C-alpha positions as a Markdown table, in Angstrom:
| # | Residue | x | y | z |
|---|---|---|---|---|
| 1 | Met | -8.3 | 9.3 | 28.7 |
| 2 | Ser | -9.3 | 12.9 | 29.3 |
| 3 | Glu | -12.5 | 14.2 | 30.8 |
| 4 | Leu | -15.4 | 13.4 | 28.5 |
| 5 | Ala | -18.4 | 15.3 | 27.4 |
| 6 | Pro | -21.8 | 13.9 | 28.7 |
| 7 | Glu | -22.5 | 12.4 | 25.3 |
| 8 | Glu | -19.3 | 10.4 | 25.5 |
| 9 | Ala | -19.2 | 9.5 | 29.2 |
| 10 | Ser | -21.7 | 6.6 | 28.8 |
| 11 | Leu | -19.3 | 4.9 | 26.4 |
| 12 | Val | -16.4 | 4.5 | 28.8 |
| 13 | Gln | -17.7 | 1.3 | 30.4 |
| 14 | Lys | -18.0 | -0.5 | 27.1 |
| 15 | Pro | -15.1 | -2.8 | 26.0 |
| 16 | Val | -14.9 | -0.7 | 22.8 |
| 17 | Met | -15.4 | 3.1 | 23.0 |
| 18 | Thr | -16.7 | 4.9 | 19.9 |
| 19 | Leu | -15.9 | 8.6 | 19.4 |
| 20 | Ser | -17.6 | 10.3 | 16.5 |
| 21 | Thr | -17.9 | 13.8 | 15.2 |
| 22 | Asp | -21.5 | 13.1 | 14.6 |
| 23 | Ile | -22.3 | 14.1 | 18.2 |
| 24 | Val | -21.2 | 17.7 | 17.8 |
| 25 | Pro | -22.5 | 20.5 | 15.4 |
| 26 | Ala | -20.8 | 20.5 | 11.9 |
| 27 | Arg | -19.1 | 23.8 | 12.5 |
| 28 | Asp | -17.3 | 22.4 | 15.6 |
| 29 | Arg | -16.3 | 19.0 | 14.3 |
| 30 | Phe | -12.8 | 19.7 | 13.2 |
| 31 | Glu | -11.8 | 21.4 | 16.5 |
| 32 | Trp | -13.5 | 18.7 | 18.5 |
| 33 | Trp | -11.6 | 16.0 | 16.6 |
| 34 | Ala | -8.2 | 17.9 | 17.0 |
| 35 | His | -8.9 | 18.2 | 20.7 |
| 36 | Arg | -9.7 | 14.5 | 21.0 |
| 37 | Met | -6.5 | 13.5 | 19.2 |
| 38 | Arg | -4.4 | 15.9 | 21.3 |
| 39 | Gln | -5.8 | 14.4 | 24.5 |
| 40 | Asp | -6.0 | 10.7 | 23.6 |
| 41 | Val | -2.9 | 10.2 | 21.3 |
| 42 | Met | -0.5 | 13.1 | 21.6 |
| 43 | Pro | -0.5 | 16.9 | 21.3 |
| 44 | Thr | -0.2 | 18.0 | 17.6 |
| 45 | Ala | -1.0 | 21.0 | 15.5 |
| 46 | Met | -3.6 | 20.1 | 12.9 |
| 47 | Ala | -4.9 | 21.7 | 9.8 |
| 48 | Ser | -7.4 | 20.6 | 7.2 |
| 49 | Asp | -8.9 | 21.9 | 4.0 |
| 50 | Tyr | -12.1 | 20.2 | 5.1 |
| 51 | Ala | -12.5 | 21.9 | 8.4 |
| 52 | Asp | -16.0 | 23.1 | 7.4 |
| 53 | Cys | -17.2 | 19.6 | 6.6 |
| 54 | Phe | -15.0 | 17.4 | 8.7 |
| 55 | Arg | -16.0 | 13.9 | 9.6 |
| 56 | Gly | -14.2 | 11.5 | 12.0 |
| 57 | Arg | -14.7 | 8.3 | 13.9 |
| 58 | Ala | -12.5 | 6.4 | 16.3 |
| 59 | Asp | -13.2 | 2.9 | 17.7 |
| 60 | Val | -11.0 | 2.6 | 20.8 |
| 61 | Ser | -10.3 | -0.9 | 22.1 |
| 62 | Asp | -8.7 | -0.8 | 25.5 |
| 63 | Leu | -6.6 | -4.0 | 25.7 |
| 64 | Ser | -4.3 | -5.4 | 28.4 |
| 65 | Gly | -1.1 | -3.3 | 28.3 |
| 66 | Thr | -2.0 | -1.5 | 25.0 |
| 67 | Ala | -4.9 | -0.1 | 23.0 |
| 68 | Val | -5.9 | -0.4 | 19.3 |
| 69 | Val | -7.6 | 2.6 | 17.7 |
| 70 | Ala | -9.4 | 2.2 | 14.3 |
| 71 | Leu | -9.6 | 5.6 | 12.7 |
| 72 | Thr | -11.6 | 7.0 | 9.8 |
| 73 | Phe | -11.4 | 10.8 | 9.2 |
| 74 | Ser | -11.3 | 13.6 | 6.6 |
| 75 | Pro | -7.9 | 14.6 | 5.1 |
| 76 | Leu | -5.7 | 16.7 | 7.4 |
| 77 | Ala | -2.0 | 17.5 | 8.2 |
| 78 | Ala | -0.5 | 17.0 | 11.6 |
| 79 | Arg | 2.7 | 18.4 | 13.1 |
| 80 | Arg | 4.4 | 17.7 | 16.4 |
| 81 | Ser | 7.0 | 20.2 | 17.3 |
| 82 | Pro | 9.7 | 20.1 | 20.0 |
| 83 | Ala | 7.6 | 22.6 | 22.0 |
| 84 | Leu | 4.6 | 20.3 | 21.9 |
| 85 | Ile | 6.8 | 17.4 | 23.1 |
| 86 | Arg | 8.0 | 19.5 | 26.0 |
| 87 | His | 4.4 | 20.4 | 26.8 |
| 88 | His | 3.4 | 16.8 | 27.1 |
| 89 | Asp | 5.0 | 13.5 | 26.1 |
| 90 | Pro | 3.1 | 10.3 | 26.8 |
| 91 | Glu | 6.3 | 8.3 | 25.8 |
| 92 | Asn | 4.5 | 5.9 | 23.5 |
| 93 | Tyr | 5.4 | 4.2 | 20.3 |
| 94 | Tyr | 2.5 | 3.8 | 17.8 |
| 95 | Leu | 2.5 | 1.0 | 15.3 |
| 96 | Phe | 0.0 | 1.7 | 12.5 |
| 97 | Ala | -1.4 | 0.0 | 9.5 |
| 98 | Val | -2.8 | 1.9 | 6.4 |
| 99 | His | -6.0 | 0.7 | 4.9 |
| 100 | Gly | -6.8 | 3.4 | 2.4 |
| 101 | Ser | -5.3 | 6.4 | 0.6 |
| 102 | Pro | -1.6 | 7.4 | 1.0 |
| 103 | Ile | 0.1 | 8.9 | 4.1 |
| 104 | Arg | 3.3 | 10.9 | 4.0 |
| 105 | Leu | 5.2 | 10.4 | 7.3 |
| 106 | Glu | 8.4 | 12.2 | 8.4 |
| 107 | Gln | 10.2 | 11.5 | 11.6 |
| 108 | Ser | 13.7 | 11.1 | 12.9 |
| 109 | Gly | 15.2 | 12.3 | 9.6 |
| 110 | Asn | 13.3 | 9.7 | 7.6 |
| 111 | Val | 10.5 | 10.3 | 5.1 |
| 112 | Thr | 8.2 | 7.6 | 3.7 |
| 113 | Cys | 4.9 | 7.5 | 1.7 |
| 114 | Leu | 2.7 | 4.7 | 2.9 |
| 115 | Thr | -0.1 | 3.1 | 0.9 |
| 116 | Ala | -2.8 | 0.5 | 1.7 |
| 117 | Gly | -1.3 | -2.5 | 3.4 |
| 118 | Asp | 1.8 | -0.8 | 4.7 |
| 119 | Met | 2.8 | -0.4 | 8.3 |
| 120 | Ala | 5.1 | 2.1 | 10.0 |
| 121 | Leu | 6.1 | 3.2 | 13.5 |
| 122 | Phe | 6.1 | 6.6 | 15.0 |
| 123 | Asp | 7.1 | 7.9 | 18.5 |
| 124 | Thr | 5.6 | 10.6 | 20.6 |
| 125 | Ser | 9.1 | 11.7 | 21.8 |
| 126 | His | 10.3 | 12.9 | 18.4 |
| 127 | Pro | 9.1 | 15.7 | 16.1 |
| 128 | Leu | 6.7 | 14.4 | 13.6 |
| 129 | Ala | 5.0 | 15.5 | 10.3 |
| 130 | Ala | 2.1 | 13.5 | 8.8 |
| 131 | Asp | 0.2 | 14.4 | 5.7 |
| 132 | Phe | -2.9 | 12.4 | 4.9 |
| 133 | Leu | -2.9 | 12.7 | 1.1 |
| 134 | Asp | -5.3 | 12.2 | -1.8 |
| 135 | His | -7.7 | 15.0 | -0.9 |
| 136 | Gly | -11.4 | 14.3 | -0.8 |
| 137 | Arg | -11.2 | 10.7 | 0.4 |
| 138 | Gln | -11.5 | 9.7 | 4.0 |
| 139 | Lys | -8.4 | 8.3 | 5.6 |
| 140 | Arg | -8.5 | 4.9 | 7.2 |
| 141 | Leu | -5.8 | 3.6 | 9.5 |
| 142 | Thr | -5.4 | 1.5 | 12.7 |
| 143 | Leu | -3.1 | 2.5 | 15.5 |
| 144 | Met | -1.6 | 0.3 | 18.2 |
| 145 | Arg | -0.2 | 1.9 | 21.3 |
| 146 | Leu | 3.0 | 0.4 | 22.6 |
| 147 | Pro | 4.2 | 2.1 | 25.8 |
| 148 | Arg | 8.0 | 2.7 | 25.5 |
| 149 | Ala | 8.6 | 1.6 | 29.1 |
| 150 | Ser | 7.0 | -1.8 | 28.5 |
| 151 | Leu | 8.7 | -2.7 | 25.2 |
| 152 | Pro | 11.1 | -5.6 | 25.9 |
| 153 | Leu | 13.7 | -4.4 | 23.3 |
| 154 | Pro | 17.2 | -3.0 | 24.0 |
| 155 | Gly | 16.9 | 0.7 | 25.0 |
| 156 | Gly | 16.1 | 3.0 | 22.0 |
| 157 | Thr | 16.8 | 0.4 | 19.3 |
| 158 | Ala | 13.3 | 0.7 | 17.9 |
| 159 | Asp | 14.0 | 4.4 | 17.2 |
| 160 | Cys | 15.9 | 3.4 | 14.0 |
| 161 | Leu | 12.6 | 2.2 | 12.5 |
| 162 | Leu | 10.8 | 5.6 | 12.9 |
| 163 | Gly | 9.5 | 7.1 | 9.7 |
| 164 | Asn | 10.2 | 4.0 | 7.6 |
| 165 | Thr | 7.9 | 1.6 | 5.8 |
| 166 | Leu | 8.2 | -1.8 | 7.6 |
| 167 | Leu | 8.4 | -5.1 | 5.8 |
| 168 | Thr | 5.0 | -6.9 | 6.3 |
| 169 | Arg | 5.6 | -9.9 | 4.0 |
| 170 | Thr | 6.6 | -12.2 | 6.8 |
| 171 | Pro | 4.6 | -14.7 | 8.8 |
| 172 | Thr | 4.5 | -12.4 | 11.9 |
| 173 | Gly | 3.8 | -9.3 | 9.7 |
| 174 | Ala | 0.8 | -11.1 | 8.1 |
| 175 | Leu | -0.6 | -12.2 | 11.5 |
| 176 | Leu | -0.2 | -8.7 | 12.8 |
| 177 | Gly | -1.9 | -7.2 | 9.8 |
| 178 | Gln | -4.9 | -9.6 | 10.3 |
| 179 | Phe | -5.0 | -8.8 | 14.0 |
| 180 | Leu | -5.2 | -5.0 | 13.3 |
| 181 | Ser | -7.7 | -5.4 | 10.5 |
| 182 | Gly | -10.0 | -7.4 | 12.8 |
| 183 | Phe | -10.6 | -4.3 | 14.9 |
| 184 | Arg | -11.9 | -2.4 | 11.8 |
| 185 | Glu | -14.2 | -5.2 | 10.6 |
| 186 | Lys | -16.0 | -5.9 | 13.9 |
| 187 | Pro | -14.9 | -3.4 | 16.6 |
| 188 | Ala | -17.7 | -4.1 | 19.0 |
| 189 | Ala | -17.7 | -7.9 | 18.6 |
| 190 | Tyr | -15.3 | -8.6 | 21.5 |
| 191 | Gly | -16.1 | -8.8 | 25.2 |
| 192 | Ser | -13.8 | -7.5 | 28.0 |
| 193 | Ala | -12.3 | -10.9 | 28.8 |
| 194 | Glu | -11.6 | -11.6 | 25.1 |
| 195 | Leu | -10.0 | -8.1 | 24.7 |
| 196 | His | -7.7 | -8.8 | 27.6 |
| 197 | Gly | -6.4 | -12.0 | 25.9 |
| 198 | Leu | -6.2 | -10.3 | 22.5 |
| 199 | Gly | -4.1 | -7.5 | 24.1 |
| 200 | Arg | -1.5 | -9.9 | 25.2 |
| 201 | Ile | -1.4 | -11.6 | 21.8 |
| 202 | Gly | -1.3 | -8.4 | 19.9 |
| 203 | Phe | 1.4 | -6.8 | 22.0 |
| 204 | Glu | 3.7 | -9.9 | 21.6 |
| 205 | Leu | 3.0 | -10.0 | 17.8 |
| 206 | Ala | 3.9 | -6.3 | 17.6 |
| 207 | Val | 7.1 | -6.7 | 19.7 |
| 208 | Thr | 8.2 | -9.7 | 17.7 |
| 209 | Phe | 7.5 | -7.9 | 14.4 |
| 210 | Leu | 9.6 | -4.9 | 15.4 |
| 211 | Ala | 12.4 | -7.1 | 16.8 |
| 212 | Ser | 12.6 | -8.9 | 13.5 |
| 213 | His | 13.5 | -5.6 | 11.8 |
| 214 | Ile | 16.4 | -4.9 | 14.1 |
| 215 | Asp | 17.7 | -8.4 | 14.5 |
| 216 | Ala | 16.7 | -8.5 | 18.2 |
| 217 | Glu | 14.4 | -11.5 | 18.3 |
| 218 | His | 16.9 | -13.3 | 20.5 |
| 219 | Thr | 16.5 | -10.6 | 23.1 |
| 220 | Leu | 12.8 | -11.2 | 23.6 |
| 221 | Pro | 11.5 | -13.2 | 26.6 |
| 222 | Val | 11.1 | -16.9 | 25.9 |
| 223 | Glu | 7.4 | -16.7 | 26.7 |
| 224 | Thr | 6.9 | -14.0 | 24.0 |
| 225 | Arg | 8.6 | -16.1 | 21.4 |
| 226 | Glu | 6.6 | -19.2 | 22.3 |
| 227 | His | 3.3 | -17.3 | 22.2 |
| 228 | Val | 4.0 | -15.8 | 18.7 |
| 229 | Leu | 5.2 | -19.2 | 17.4 |
| 230 | Arg | 2.0 | -20.8 | 18.6 |
| 231 | Ala | 0.0 | -18.1 | 16.8 |
| 232 | Arg | 2.0 | -18.7 | 13.6 |
| 233 | Val | 1.5 | -22.5 | 13.9 |
| 234 | Gly | -2.3 | -21.9 | 14.4 |
| 235 | Ala | -2.5 | -19.7 | 11.3 |
| 236 | Phe | -0.5 | -22.2 | 9.3 |
| 237 | Ile | -2.9 | -25.0 | 10.3 |
| 238 | Glu | -5.9 | -22.8 | 9.5 |
| 239 | His | -4.6 | -22.1 | 6.0 |
| 240 | Asn | -3.7 | -25.7 | 5.2 |
| 241 | Leu | -6.6 | -27.7 | 6.6 |
| 242 | Gly | -7.5 | -29.0 | 3.2 |
| 243 | Asp | -4.1 | -30.6 | 2.8 |
| 244 | His | -4.4 | -34.3 | 3.4 |
| 245 | Asp | -0.7 | -34.4 | 4.4 |
| 246 | Leu | -1.0 | -31.8 | 7.1 |
| 247 | Arg | 0.4 | -33.4 | 10.2 |
| 248 | Pro | 2.8 | -32.5 | 13.0 |
| 249 | Ala | 5.9 | -33.5 | 11.0 |
| 250 | Thr | 4.8 | -31.2 | 8.1 |
| 251 | Ile | 4.1 | -28.3 | 10.5 |
| 252 | Ala | 7.4 | -28.7 | 12.4 |
| 253 | Ser | 9.4 | -28.8 | 9.1 |
| 254 | Tyr | 7.8 | -25.6 | 7.8 |
| 255 | His | 8.6 | -23.7 | 11.0 |
| 256 | His | 12.2 | -25.1 | 11.2 |
| 257 | Ile | 11.7 | -26.9 | 14.5 |
| 258 | Ser | 11.6 | -30.6 | 15.5 |
| 259 | Val | 8.4 | -32.5 | 16.1 |
| 260 | Arg | 9.3 | -32.8 | 19.7 |
| 261 | Thr | 9.7 | -29.0 | 20.1 |
| 262 | Leu | 6.3 | -28.6 | 18.4 |
| 263 | His | 4.6 | -30.9 | 20.9 |
| 264 | Gln | 6.4 | -29.1 | 23.8 |
| 265 | Leu | 5.2 | -25.8 | 22.5 |
| 266 | Phe | 1.6 | -27.0 | 23.0 |
| 267 | Gln | 2.1 | -28.6 | 26.4 |
| 268 | Gly | -0.5 | -27.1 | 28.8 |
| 269 | Gln | -2.7 | -26.0 | 25.9 |
| 270 | Pro | -6.3 | -27.2 | 25.7 |
| 271 | Gln | -5.5 | -29.5 | 22.7 |
| 272 | Lys | -2.5 | -31.2 | 21.2 |
| 273 | Val | -1.6 | -30.4 | 17.6 |
| 274 | Ser | -3.3 | -33.5 | 16.0 |
| 275 | Ala | -6.5 | -32.9 | 18.0 |
| 276 | Met | -6.5 | -29.2 | 17.0 |
| 277 | Ile | -6.2 | -30.1 | 13.3 |
| 278 | Arg | -9.1 | -32.6 | 13.6 |
| 279 | Arg | -11.3 | -30.2 | 15.5 |
| 280 | Arg | -10.8 | -27.4 | 13.0 |
| 281 | Arg | -11.4 | -29.7 | 10.1 |
| 282 | Leu | -14.7 | -30.9 | 11.7 |
| 283 | Glu | -15.8 | -27.4 | 12.4 |
| 284 | Arg | -15.2 | -26.4 | 8.7 |
| 285 | Cys | -17.0 | -29.6 | 7.5 |
| 286 | Lys | -20.0 | -28.9 | 9.8 |
| 287 | Ala | -20.3 | -25.3 | 8.6 |
| 288 | Asp | -20.2 | -26.4 | 5.0 |
| 289 | Leu | -22.7 | -29.3 | 5.5 |
| 290 | Leu | -25.2 | -26.8 | 7.0 |
| 291 | Asp | -24.6 | -24.1 | 4.4 |
| 292 | Pro | -27.7 | -24.1 | 2.0 |
| 293 | Arg | -25.4 | -22.8 | -0.8 |
| 294 | Leu | -23.5 | -26.1 | -0.7 |
| 295 | Arg | -26.4 | -28.5 | -0.3 |
| 296 | His | -25.7 | -30.1 | -3.6 |
| 297 | His | -22.2 | -31.0 | -2.7 |
| 298 | Thr | -21.9 | -34.6 | -1.3 |
| 299 | Ile | -20.7 | -35.3 | 2.2 |
| 300 | Gly | -17.7 | -37.1 | 0.8 |
| 301 | Asp | -16.7 | -34.1 | -1.3 |
| 302 | Ile | -17.0 | -31.7 | 1.6 |
| 303 | Ser | -15.0 | -34.0 | 4.0 |
| 304 | Ala | -12.3 | -34.5 | 1.3 |
| 305 | Cys | -12.1 | -30.7 | 0.8 |
| 306 | Trp | -11.1 | -30.3 | 4.4 |
| 307 | Gly | -8.5 | -33.0 | 4.5 |
| 308 | Phe | -10.3 | -36.2 | 5.5 |
| 309 | Arg | -9.0 | -39.1 | 3.3 |
| 310 | His | -11.7 | -41.7 | 4.1 |
| 311 | Pro | -15.5 | -41.0 | 4.4 |
| 312 | Ala | -15.8 | -43.7 | 7.1 |
| 313 | Asp | -13.1 | -42.0 | 9.3 |
| 314 | Phe | -14.8 | -38.7 | 8.8 |
| 315 | Ser | -18.3 | -40.1 | 9.7 |
| 316 | Arg | -17.0 | -41.6 | 13.0 |
| 317 | Ala | -15.1 | -38.5 | 14.0 |
| 318 | Phe | -18.1 | -36.3 | 13.2 |
| 319 | Arg | -20.5 | -38.5 | 15.2 |
| 320 | Ala | -18.1 | -38.5 | 18.2 |
| 321 | Ala | -17.8 | -34.7 | 18.1 |
| 322 | Tyr | -21.5 | -33.7 | 17.4 |
| 323 | Gly | -23.6 | -36.7 | 18.6 |
| 324 | Ala | -25.1 | -37.5 | 15.2 |
| 325 | Pro | -23.9 | -38.8 | 11.8 |
| 326 | Pro | -23.2 | -36.0 | 9.2 |
| 327 | Arg | -26.1 | -37.2 | 7.0 |
| 328 | Asp | -28.7 | -36.9 | 9.8 |
| 329 | Leu | -27.5 | -33.5 | 10.9 |
| 330 | Arg | -27.7 | -32.2 | 7.4 |
| 331 | His | -31.1 | -33.7 | 6.7 |
| 332 | Gln | -32.5 | -32.2 | 9.9 |
| 333 | Glu | -31.1 | -28.8 | 8.9 |
| 334 | Phe | -32.6 | -28.8 | 5.4 |
| 335 | His | -35.8 | -30.7 | 5.9 |
| 336 | Gly | -36.7 | -30.6 | 9.6 |
| 337 | His | -37.6 | -26.9 | 9.6 |
| 338 | Arg | -40.0 | -27.4 | 6.7 |
| 339 | Arg | -42.3 | -29.5 | 8.8 |
| 340 | Thr | -42.5 | -27.0 | 11.6 |
């Protein structure tokens, strides 16, 4: 990061640094924003029809080996010329997700128009044109920095993806989209240790996502493929907790692996697959049992909703996990506070 103004300096020690045009006078906001983007992303020439009333905010999460930047700003156009590349090239790829109005991106001879939900890749080492369209509405996107030198893909192969809309309707694409969206929804919710772990997960998701577009998944380190597969299995479990037939054999079949391979994948993890399913089901049940909006739903209905076939089995598992039967815990939540 570049040298910061006094108003910004206090933000550096925080896990998530917020930069906002609100800290400078209105007449200086566009120039200030352009300067920040030149320093913190890459040198570009920017122009905006909204320079006199420009607004911008960036929540920068510094992760292990990467960074995620959630951006919201007034419409503008950005150009990166060969001269600007010669002036300074940080040699980064940027994977980004669009959350609002359209963006026209041109790089490496390709032109694409991206809309909400789309992802694309650009590179600081190639000329670039980006037009943030739909004048009058603030732009919202999330950038993920991927240093070129640390990308475990065959040299230069990712360049063929520049300026194209990337296919996101895949298990890894969906996980990556959720990962990036999380930094928009609660940018300050993570601590330093959690951000470090998230950085590793996010980087491996991004690398696997890009590799799938160039048929290079087999070139990735085994550890990366295992981490991403574990994340996919975890997401699958989360989305299917209510299925009574959710079990290791079902999960393995969906992911085209053997049950033995599935269990090997979770060796060394805090919990085995079956225990993970039970823990997550119990957590969902507990949350619903203590939710006043669901107080008229029976305990049996709630436990069945989250995949427990037999109320007695649920009651035993719940008591073992939380030290009290579900009925007692629910009664205390809804009636105990009234007497105090």
